[in-house]
ROLOBA-387313 format. One record per residue (C-alpha): residue in three letters; y, x, z. Coordinates in steps of 0.02 Angstrom, whole numbers, padded with zeros to 5 digits, always signed. Each point is the difference from the previous one (the first is absolute). Layout:
% residues N
alaYXZ
...
//
This chain:
% residues 90
met+00295-00126+01026
phe+00078-00170-00027
cys-00052-00174-00053
val+00114-00078-00130
asp-00043-00185+00011
lys+00051-00167-00077
val+00015+00078-00173
gly-00013-00111-00154
thr-00173-00016-00077
asp+00060+00074-00165
cys+00044+00169+00077
ser-00117+00146-00041
val-00030+00163+00092
asp+00097+00093-00136
gln+00148-00119+00016
met+00002+00021+00190
lys-00007+00189-00016
ser+00140-00003-00128
phe+00109-00110+00112
ile-00026+00112+00151
thr+00031+00157-00102
gly+00164-00081-00054
leu+00050-00002+00183
ser-00010+00192-00001
val-00165-00007+00094
glu-00149+00109-00046
val-00156-00109-00006
val-00153+00095+00062
thr-00120-00146-00025
cys+00016-00185-00039
phe-00145-00124+00003
glu-00009-00187-00017
thr-00073-00079+00156
lys-00027-00172+00074
pro+00160-00082+00062
arg+00012-00016+00187
arg-00048-00171+00064
arg+00122-00103+00097
arg-00061-00071+00165
asn-00025-00174-00073
glu-00089+00057-00159
glu-00188-00017-00003
ala-00035+00065-00175
asp+00059+00156-00090
ala+00168-00022-00087
thr-00002-00019-00189
asp+00184-00038-00025
arg+00060+00177+00036
lys-00051+00182-00006
ala+00013+00145+00120
phe-00004+00189-00023
arg-00045+00144+00114
val+00130+00134-00033
cys-00004+00178+00064
ile+00161+00101-00008
arg+00071+00158+00076
asp+00079-00027+00171
asp+00164+00070-00067
asp+00012-00150-00120
arg-00025-00131+00136
gly+00184-00051+00008
his+00012-00030-00188
leu-00158-00106-00001
leu+00054-00103+00150
asn+00173-00039-00070
ala-00007-00190+00007
ala+00144-00015-00124
ala-00107+00081-00136
trp-00137-00133+00009
pro-00004-00185-00044
asp+00019-00110+00155
ser-00180-00064-00010
ile-00080+00173+00017
ile-00067+00055+00170
ile-00026+00185+00034
ser-00094+00050+00156
glu-00093+00148+00069
trp-00179+00007-00063
phe-00133-00026+00131
phe-00188+00007-00011
lys-00105-00134+00080
ser-00132+00065+00118
lys-00182-00021-00050
leu-00018-00126+00142
glu+00140-00108-00074
asn-00079+00011-00174
asn-00167-00062+00069
glu+00082-00147+00087
asp+00075-00058-00167
ala-00172-00011-00081
//
């Protein structure tokens, strides 16, 4: 699973899936999620979107081809916060 972050606010799940499919990558699942916060951000970001994308491991190289994405996009491994971390944010 990957996080595709810093995406424009006008991008939909269907548009993201279509873009990734165009990279010859089979999209297993794609969900809109909260953008990751930068260290200095106190509130949730509203100026960008993020997506949780699940693909087959065989397609990893195509998805991570930096030349295929706009410079502003950040793709990183997806990670889950522990329940302890979630409680500390509350």
